[in-house]
C-alpha positions as CSV (number, residue, x, y, z in Angstrom):
1,X,99.0,111.2,119.1
2,X,96.5,109.4,117.0
3,X,97.5,106.0,115.4
4,X,95.0,105.7,112.6
5,X,93.1,108.1,110.4
6,X,90.8,107.9,107.4
7,X,91.1,109.7,104.1
8,X,88.0,111.5,102.6
9,X,87.4,108.5,100.4
10,X,87.3,106.2,103.5
11,X,90.8,104.7,103.2
12,X,92.3,103.8,106.6
13,X,96.0,104.6,107.1
14,X,98.5,104.9,109.9
15,X,99.1,108.6,110.9
16,X,102.4,109.6,109.3
17,X,103.8,111.3,112.4
18,X,103.0,108.2,114.5
19,X,104.6,105.9,111.9
20,X,107.8,107.9,111.6
21,X,108.0,108.1,115.4
22,X,107.6,104.3,115.6
23,X,110.6,103.8,113.3
24,X,112.7,106.2,115.4
25,X,111.9,104.0,118.4
26,X,112.7,100.6,116.7
27,X,109.1,99.5,115.7
28,X,107.6,98.7,112.4
29,X,104.1,97.6,111.3
30,X,102.9,94.4,109.6
31,X,99.3,93.4,108.8
32,X,97.5,90.1,109.0
33,X,97.0,89.6,105.3
34,X,95.6,92.0,102.7
35,X,92.7,93.2,105.0
36,X,93.9,92.2,108.4
37,X,94.7,94.0,111.6
38,X,98.0,95.9,111.8
39,X,100.5,94.8,114.5
40,X,103.7,96.4,115.7
41,X,107.0,94.7,116.0
42,X,110.4,95.3,117.6
43,X,112.2,92.0,117.5
44,X,114.6,90.8,120.1
45,X,116.9,89.8,117.3
46,X,117.1,92.3,114.4
47,X,118.3,91.9,110.9
48,X,120.6,94.5,109.4
49,X,122.8,94.7,106.3
50,X,126.1,96.3,107.2
51,X,126.8,99.0,104.6
52,X,130.3,97.7,104.3
53,X,129.3,94.1,104.2
54,X,127.1,93.5,101.2
55,X,127.9,90.2,99.6
56,X,127.9,90.2,95.8
57,X,128.2,86.7,94.3
58,X,130.1,86.0,91.1
59,X,126.9,85.5,89.1
60,X,125.4,88.8,90.5
61,X,128.7,90.6,89.6
62,X,128.4,89.3,86.1
63,X,124.7,90.5,85.9
64,X,125.8,94.0,87.1
65,X,128.5,94.1,84.4
66,X,126.0,93.3,81.6
67,X,123.9,96.4,82.5
68,X,120.7,94.4,81.9
69,X,118.6,96.7,84.0
70,X,117.8,100.3,84.0
71,X,117.8,101.7,87.6
72,X,115.2,104.2,88.6
73,X,114.5,105.8,92.0
74,X,111.0,106.8,93.0
75,X,109.5,106.5,89.5
76,X,106.8,104.0,90.5
77,X,106.7,103.7,94.3
78,X,103.2,102.4,94.4
79,X,103.9,99.8,91.7
80,X,106.8,98.5,93.7
81,X,104.6,98.2,96.8
82,X,101.8,96.4,95.0
83,X,104.2,93.9,93.4
84,X,105.7,93.2,96.8
85,X,102.2,92.5,98.0
86,X,101.6,89.9,95.3
87,X,102.5,86.8,97.4
88,X,100.6,84.3,99.5
89,X,102.0,85.1,102.9
90,X,101.5,88.9,102.6
91,X,101.6,91.5,105.4
92,X,101.2,94.5,103.0
93,X,97.5,95.4,103.3
94,X,95.7,98.2,101.6
95,X,96.0,100.2,104.8
96,X,99.8,99.6,104.8
97,X,100.0,100.7,101.1
98,X,98.0,103.9,101.8
99,X,100.2,104.7,104.9
100,X,103.5,104.4,102.9
101,X,102.1,106.3,99.9
102,X,101.6,109.2,102.3
103,X,105.2,108.8,103.6
104,X,106.3,108.8,100.0
105,X,104.5,112.1,99.3
106,X,106.1,113.6,102.4
107,X,109.6,112.5,101.1
108,X,110.3,109.8,103.6
109,X,109.5,106.6,101.7
110,X,111.5,105.6,98.6
111,X,111.8,102.9,96.0
112,X,114.8,101.6,94.0
113,X,113.5,100.0,90.9
114,X,114.9,97.7,88.1
115,X,113.4,98.1,84.7
116,X,113.9,95.9,81.6
117,X,112.4,96.8,78.1
118,X,110.2,99.4,79.7
119,X,108.8,97.0,82.3
120,X,109.2,97.2,86.1
121,X,110.8,93.8,86.9
122,X,112.2,94.2,90.3
123,X,112.8,96.6,93.2
124,X,112.5,97.4,96.9
125,X,111.1,100.1,99.0
126,X,111.7,101.5,102.5
127,X,111.7,104.5,104.7
128,X,114.6,107.0,105.1
129,X,115.0,109.0,108.3
130,X,118.2,110.9,108.8
131,X,121.1,108.4,108.6
132,X,118.9,105.3,108.7
133,X,117.1,103.4,105.9
134,X,114.5,100.9,107.0
135,X,114.0,98.3,104.3
136,X,110.5,97.0,104.0
137,X,110.2,94.6,101.1
138,X,111.5,93.6,97.7
139,X,110.3,91.7,94.7
140,X,111.7,90.2,91.5
141,X,110.2,89.2,88.2
142,X,113.5,88.6,86.5
143,X,116.6,86.9,87.7
144,X,118.7,89.1,90.0
145,X,116.4,92.1,89.5
146,X,115.8,92.7,93.2
147,X,119.5,92.0,94.1
148,X,120.6,94.6,91.6
149,X,118.2,97.1,93.2
150,X,119.8,96.3,96.6
151,X,123.3,96.8,95.3
152,X,122.3,100.3,94.0
153,X,120.5,101.0,97.3
154,X,123.7,100.2,99.3
155,X,125.8,102.3,96.9
156,X,123.4,105.3,97.3
157,X,123.4,105.0,101.1
158,X,127.2,104.8,101.3
159,X,127.5,107.8,99.0
160,X,125.2,109.9,101.1
161,X,126.6,109.0,104.5
162,X,123.9,106.6,105.9
163,X,125.1,104.3,108.7
164,X,122.1,101.9,109.1
165,X,120.3,99.6,106.7
166,X,117.6,97.9,108.7
167,X,116.3,94.6,107.2
168,X,114.0,93.7,110.1
169,X,114.5,89.9,110.0
170,X,117.2,87.6,108.5
171,X,116.0,85.1,106.0
172,X,118.0,82.7,103.8
173,X,117.8,85.0,100.8
174,X,119.0,88.1,102.7
175,X,121.7,86.0,104.5
176,X,123.3,85.3,101.1
177,X,123.6,89.0,100.6
178,X,125.3,89.7,103.9
179,X,122.4,90.3,106.2
180,X,123.3,89.6,109.9
181,X,121.4,89.4,113.1
182,X,122.1,91.6,116.1
183,X,120.4,92.1,119.5
184,X,117.7,94.7,120.1
185,X,120.1,96.5,122.4
186,X,122.8,96.7,119.6
187,X,120.2,97.7,117.1
188,X,118.8,100.6,119.2
189,X,122.4,101.8,119.7
190,X,123.0,101.8,115.9
191,X,119.6,103.5,115.4
192,X,120.3,106.2,117.9
193,X,123.6,107.0,116.2
194,X,122.1,107.0,112.7
195,X,119.3,109.3,113.7
196,X,121.8,111.9,114.7
197,X,123.2,112.2,111.2
198,X,121.8,114.5,108.5
199,X,121.5,112.6,105.2
200,X,119.3,113.0,102.2
201,X,118.1,110.1,100.0
202,X,117.3,112.1,96.9
């Protein structure tokens, strides 16, 4: 199975079948900067957000009640990816963007977006395979915009019978939202179980 391919216009990307197979075996890719080499990771300690354990703070609950944001799904997937890439310590290269755009066209990659006054102000994207959703990145241009997107993601996953929300690594921001760390062995057991389920994101 090939790992990389090039489009007719010369854009390098990860072969979609290879990328999906990597997720199903507990691996995910990250690049060294915007134009750097792509590496594969399967951490010994994995971050997940239990679908029954999302923490919603009092202030976030108030934001949700105010209905400040319009929630859209898959209306600007590339826009979400490119905004997620607008940071100094970035691992989302052009090759990564091209790879996930192809998964999006195949129906595997999805975005949950928050809009305000007609502007994309927050969101997240990831990959859905059977009963697992592999969260990749999120961004926010307005207070609580990405958190609101996460709340709606968790609601959608629960409604549709998903059992795994992979967050890759725990960081202080995700920890406040209920992200926990488990061993690789535990993660692979959750993954195996989730991949046996038949769920649809859209």
